[in-house]
N, C-alpha and C positions, 0 to 999 in steps of 0.2 A: 460412523462421518466417510464422507464423499467429497473429496474431490476432483472437479472436471476442468480439464486443460482445453481451451478452446482453441483451435489453431485458428494463430493470424499470421500478419506476416512476420518476415525474418530481417530485423535491423540490429547494428552495435551499436553500443555506447561505451566510452572509454571511462571505464570504471578499475576503482578496486572492486576485485573479487569479497574478498572477505568480508568488507562493510557490506556489498549489495546482498551479502548471503546473510546474514546482520538483519538487515533493513526488511526481507519475506519475511525472516522467520521469524522477527516481531511483528509483521504484519498481519502474517497465517496464525499466529499463536494467537493474536488477541480476535482473529475470526473463530477460530475454533470456543475457543474459550467463551466467547459468547453466545456459543450451542449448544450446552450442556447436556441436551437431549438428543444433541445429532441431527444431522443435516447438509447441506451439500455449499459448499465452497466453489464458487467458479471465479477462475484464474483467465483470463485475453488478455492479449495485445494487439496494439493496434499502431501502424505510423498516423501519426500527426501531423498531418503537412509535410512537409517534403524534409524536413529537419528536427522532430521529435517523433520519438514512441512515447504511447500511455499502453503502463498496465491497468488494468481495473482486476480487482479484489471486491467480488460481490457473498454478502453470506445470508443464510437467512435467520440471523438472530435476534436476537430481542432488541435490538435499534439502541436509539440513544435521541433524547428531548436536543434541543435546537440549544442551550444553557448549556448542556454538555458537552456539545458538539463544537462549542465557543471555546472549549476552556482545554478540547484536546495540544498535548504539548507542550504544556507548563510542569516548570519541573514540580515534581512530586506529587500532582496531582493523577487519580487515576479513576474512571469506575472501577475497578477490581476490589471488592473485601479486602482481599491481603496483598493488592498492588503496591508498590512504592513511587511508579509514576515516572519513572528514569526511560521503562524502553520505546515509546513512544518522543520524548525530547530527543533521546542517542538517533533514533528514526529522522525527525527531521533536521538533526544535523547532517544528517549521512546524505538527503537530496539536498540538501543545500550545498553542502561539497560537491556534489556531483551538478552543481549547475542545474537542478532539476526543481520541480511543485509536486506538493500534495493538494488532492481536495476529496472532503472526507461530506458525502450525504447519509443521513440515514431518515427511519421513520420507527418510532417505538411501537415495539410487536412485529414488525418486519424488516429486520433488515437494516444492513450496513453496507455502503461502497465507497471503496479508497480508489482513489485513481491517482497513479504517480504520472510523471511525464518527464523525461528525460529529453536531452540533445543526441540526437541522430552524432554516432562519428563520421567524422568527414576525413571519404577518401581523398587522395588526393593524385589526381592522375600526371603522369609522368611524359611530356610530351619532347 
């Protein structure tokens, strides 16, 4: 398994560090679980306009059908054989709490892309 961090621009978000850690652990764990035979996970960060930052996670896993994508985040819905379906539900709540949003795209047998967008912390200038 390989994790590639693609250098992006540096931005700050106002956040609860423990919640953000849980969010990305959930997303990366899901990406790793989707690649039981190994593969690459690419993580990158981009400024999205002047007021948002986008973090993209791309895996080479088994991917999902549109029907499965539509159900992501539902309580107790899991694509995993032994999953309980709470990880993504909690992740959605963390993103919402931080005034962000998430977008999943996927193709069966080609992998999944997750894009999480957060507002950038505004720094007030002192005049």
